[in-house]
Each structure stands twice: as C-alpha cells, then as structure tokens.
BALOBA-1460 file (C-alpha; in Angstrom, 3 decimals):
// residues 85
<rec num="1" residu="m" x="120.348" y="61.284" z="224.744"/>
<rec num="2" residu="d" x="119.764" y="57.706" z="223.797"/>
<rec num="3" residu="n" x="116.562" y="56.128" z="225.309"/>
<rec num="4" residu="f" x="118.455" y="53.038" z="226.486"/>
<rec num="5" residu="i" x="120.949" y="55.174" z="228.429"/>
<rec num="6" residu="d" x="118.158" y="57.450" z="229.880"/>
<rec num="7" residu="q" x="116.386" y="54.376" z="231.090"/>
<rec num="8" residu="a" x="119.496" y="52.964" z="232.669"/>
<rec num="9" residu="i" x="120.092" y="56.333" z="234.528"/>
<rec num="10" residu="y" x="116.515" y="56.514" z="235.572"/>
<rec num="11" residu="n" x="116.494" y="52.968" z="237.006"/>
<rec num="12" residu="s" x="119.786" y="53.438" z="238.960"/>
<rec num="13" residu="y" x="118.333" y="56.730" z="240.286"/>
<rec num="14" residu="m" x="115.297" y="55.021" z="241.533"/>
<rec num="15" residu="i" x="117.345" y="52.542" z="243.521"/>
<rec num="16" residu="i" x="119.995" y="55.045" z="244.820"/>
<rec num="17" residu="a" x="117.115" y="57.447" z="245.862"/>
<rec num="18" residu="g" x="115.384" y="54.588" z="247.649"/>
<rec num="19" residu="e" x="112.277" y="55.037" z="245.438"/>
<rec num="20" residu="l" x="112.116" y="51.510" z="244.126"/>
<rec num="21" residu="t" x="113.896" y="48.349" z="244.787"/>
<rec num="22" residu="f" x="115.831" y="46.251" z="242.120"/>
<rec num="23" residu="e" x="112.937" y="43.729" z="242.396"/>
<rec num="24" residu="e" x="110.322" y="46.400" z="241.864"/>
<rec num="25" residu="i" x="111.941" y="47.652" z="238.787"/>
<rec num="26" residu="i" x="112.371" y="44.080" z="237.310"/>
<rec num="27" residu="e" x="108.622" y="43.496" z="238.020"/>
<rec num="28" residu="h" x="107.659" y="46.845" z="236.474"/>
<rec num="29" residu="c" x="109.719" y="46.050" z="233.255"/>
<rec num="30" residu="r" x="108.368" y="42.734" z="233.107"/>
<rec num="31" residu="i" x="104.665" y="44.015" z="233.338"/>
<rec num="32" residu="k" x="105.220" y="46.527" z="230.736"/>
<rec num="33" residu="s" x="106.933" y="44.439" z="228.227"/>
<rec num="34" residu="g" x="104.022" y="41.909" z="228.323"/>
<rec num="35" residu="d" x="104.017" y="38.609" z="226.828"/>
<rec num="36" residu="n" x="105.433" y="39.439" z="223.472"/>
<rec num="37" residu="k" x="109.181" y="38.712" z="223.792"/>
<rec num="38" residu="d" x="109.786" y="39.613" z="220.005"/>
<rec num="39" residu="l" x="109.184" y="43.222" z="220.712"/>
<rec num="40" residu="v" x="112.035" y="44.620" z="222.692"/>
<rec num="41" residu="d" x="111.404" y="48.261" z="223.812"/>
<rec num="42" residu="p" x="114.430" y="49.754" z="225.629"/>
<rec num="43" residu="l" x="112.188" y="51.629" z="227.884"/>
<rec num="44" residu="y" x="111.064" y="48.395" z="229.558"/>
<rec num="45" residu="l" x="114.405" y="46.685" z="229.827"/>
<rec num="46" residu="p" x="115.785" y="46.355" z="233.338"/>
<rec num="47" residu="v" x="119.091" y="48.202" z="232.459"/>
<rec num="48" residu="f" x="121.097" y="50.113" z="234.996"/>
<rec num="49" residu="f" x="123.835" y="52.879" z="234.771"/>
<rec num="50" residu="i" x="125.288" y="51.676" z="237.934"/>
<rec num="51" residu="n" x="125.208" y="47.921" z="238.956"/>
<rec num="52" residu="p" x="122.783" y="47.710" z="241.791"/>
<rec num="53" residu="d" x="125.093" y="45.467" z="243.569"/>
<rec num="54" residu="e" x="127.973" y="48.081" z="243.588"/>
<rec num="55" residu="d" x="128.532" y="51.350" z="245.271"/>
<rec num="56" residu="y" x="128.315" y="54.630" z="243.417"/>
<rec num="57" residu="d" x="130.931" y="57.257" z="243.560"/>
<rec num="58" residu="n" x="130.891" y="61.079" z="242.913"/>
<rec num="59" residu="e" x="131.809" y="60.541" z="239.294"/>
<rec num="60" residu="d" x="128.670" y="58.331" z="238.724"/>
<rec num="61" residu="l" x="126.498" y="60.845" z="240.463"/>
<rec num="62" residu="d" x="127.942" y="63.674" z="238.424"/>
<rec num="63" residu="a" x="127.261" y="61.932" z="235.220"/>
<rec num="64" residu="m" x="123.667" y="61.288" z="236.327"/>
<rec num="65" residu="i" x="123.178" y="64.897" z="237.506"/>
<rec num="66" residu="k" x="124.320" y="66.108" z="234.114"/>
<rec num="67" residu="s" x="121.841" y="63.851" z="232.467"/>
<rec num="68" residu="f" x="118.959" y="64.972" z="234.689"/>
<rec num="69" residu="e" x="119.997" y="68.796" z="234.128"/>
<rec num="70" residu="e" x="119.613" y="68.265" z="230.289"/>
<rec num="71" residu="i" x="116.070" y="67.319" z="230.676"/>
<rec num="72" residu="e" x="115.346" y="69.868" z="233.615"/>
<rec num="73" residu="e" x="114.740" y="67.225" z="236.402"/>
<rec num="74" residu="y" x="116.182" y="69.470" z="239.044"/>
<rec num="75" residu="e" x="114.493" y="67.717" z="241.961"/>
<rec num="76" residu="k" x="116.450" y="64.463" z="240.960"/>
<rec num="77" residu="c" x="119.605" y="66.495" z="240.689"/>
<rec num="78" residu="s" x="119.055" y="67.833" z="244.253"/>
<rec num="79" residu="v" x="118.672" y="64.335" z="245.663"/>
<rec num="80" residu="l" x="121.786" y="63.191" z="243.869"/>
<rec num="81" residu="l" x="123.873" y="66.058" z="245.151"/>
<rec num="82" residu="k" x="122.897" y="65.390" z="248.714"/>
<rec num="83" residu="l" x="124.337" y="61.833" z="248.173"/>
<rec num="84" residu="k" x="127.775" y="63.072" z="247.045"/>
<rec num="85" residu="k" x="130.617" y="61.980" z="249.368"/>
C-alpha cells in the first residue's frame, strides 16, 4: 500500500483510539520534518484518512481494519472492531 495512505490511516487511528490528539500529531510531524521544507517525506505529513473534525462510520473502520490486517497489526484491528456501531 502507498506510504501516504498508510500514514493517513495510522494518524486517523491514533486519534480514534485516543492515543494521540490532532495537535500532537501535527507537532510530531513538524519535528520529524525538520527545518528543510524542500524535502517532503509523506511519513511526516499530517495527513488523515478521516477528517479529525468528522465522525467515522463502520465503512471507514472496515477500510482501516483491512489495512491493518494486511500488515498484521491485529491489536489495532481489535480496537477498531470495538468502535463499530
């Protein structure tokens, strides 16, 4: 899967799971990207699969679960399954 999409799903997971806030993700990306604005690494962009200001639905969660299953992150899948409505 594309690194950009993986990062977006991971960032959204961190917010949904309550592990990080939007502000913490932004700060982490800012620190990791450093001062060189000419080098843009998608792993350090504050991208999101689900807009942090919007609610998620079961379809969103299913897509995220599928992505985490592919990389065998079953703990994350379990957390997301518990959030399904």
